[in-house]
C-alpha positions in Angstrom: 4.3 -15.0 45.8 2.5 -16.5 42.7 1.1 -14.2 39.8 -2.6 -14.1 38.8 -3.2 -15.2 35.5 -3.9 -11.9 33.8 -7.5 -10.6 32.9 -9.0 -9.8 29.6 -9.5 -6.0 29.7 -13.0 -5.0 30.4 -13.0 -2.9 26.8 -12.3 -6.1 24.9 -14.6 -8.5 26.8 -17.8 -9.7 24.9 -21.2 -8.7 26.8 -21.4 -12.1 28.6 -17.8 -12.0 29.5 -18.5 -8.4 30.8 -21.4 -10.0 32.8 -19.6 -12.8 34.3 -16.3 -10.8 35.3 -18.4 -8.2 36.9 -21.5 -9.8 38.9 -19.2 -9.7 42.3 -20.5 -5.9 42.4 -24.3 -7.2 42.2 -23.9 -8.6 45.6 -25.3 -6.3 48.7 -23.8 -6.1 51.7 -20.3 -7.0 51.1 -19.1 -5.4 54.0 -20.2 -8.3 56.1 -17.9 -10.6 54.1 -14.5 -8.0 55.2 -12.0 -9.6 57.5 -9.2 -8.2 59.4 -5.8 -8.0 56.9 -3.3 -10.4 57.4 0.2 -9.3 57.9 1.3 -10.0 54.7 -1.5 -7.9 53.7 -1.1 -5.4 55.7 2.4 -5.1 55.0 1.1 -4.5 51.2 -1.4 -2.2 52.1 1.3 0.1 54.0 3.7 -0.1 51.1 0.7 1.0 48.6 -0.3 3.6 51.0 3.2 5.3 51.4 4.0 8.1 49.5 7.8 10.0 49.3 7.2 12.9 51.7 7.2 16.5 50.0 10.3 17.7 51.2 11.4 21.4 51.7 14.3 22.6 49.7 17.5 20.8 51.2 21.3 22.1 50.8 21.9 23.1 47.2 18.3 23.4 46.0 16.3 26.1 45.7 12.7 26.7 44.4 12.2 29.1 41.9 9.2 30.6 39.6 9.0 29.7 35.8 6.7 30.9 33.2 6.0 28.3 30.7 3.2 28.0 28.2 0.4 26.0 29.1 0.9 23.5 26.0 4.6 23.0 27.3 3.5 22.3 30.6 1.2 19.9 29.6 3.5 18.1 27.7 5.9 18.0 30.4 3.6 16.5 32.7 2.4 13.9 30.2 6.0 12.8 29.7 6.9 13.1 33.3 3.6 10.7 34.1 4.6 8.2 31.5 8.2 8.3 32.6 6.8 7.6 36.3 9.1 10.7 37.5 8.1 13.8 38.9 7.9 17.4 36.8 10.8 18.6 39.0 13.0 15.5 37.9 12.1 15.7 34.4 12.9 19.3 34.0 16.5 18.8 35.8 16.7 16.2 33.7 16.4 18.0 30.6 18.7 21.1 31.6 21.4 18.6 32.7 21.2 17.2 29.0 21.1 20.7 27.5 24.3 22.1 29.7 26.3 18.8 28.8 25.4 19.5 24.8 26.6 22.8 25.4 29.8 22.1 27.2 29.1 24.0 30.4 28.7 20.6 32.7 
């Protein structure tokens, strides 16, 4: 599969470049141009739709309630999103590091 040429972000485009890049959205009845997905496209669509299931607590796991300041929680959420992991994983990683530093792990 070849990669497409990287397109300049909209916010960096001039007015003329922006008009050219978005003229496809000026067309009406684009649904008439729709066609069935090829097997390769269908496989990509299925992968894009797939999400890891929300699991119940497994063996060795337990759900707990923790009180955090809103600002701390916001920072935690932002960092987890930046690292593309869940808040659960971020908090668990932080606790493991802290326990290792303290010699408890």
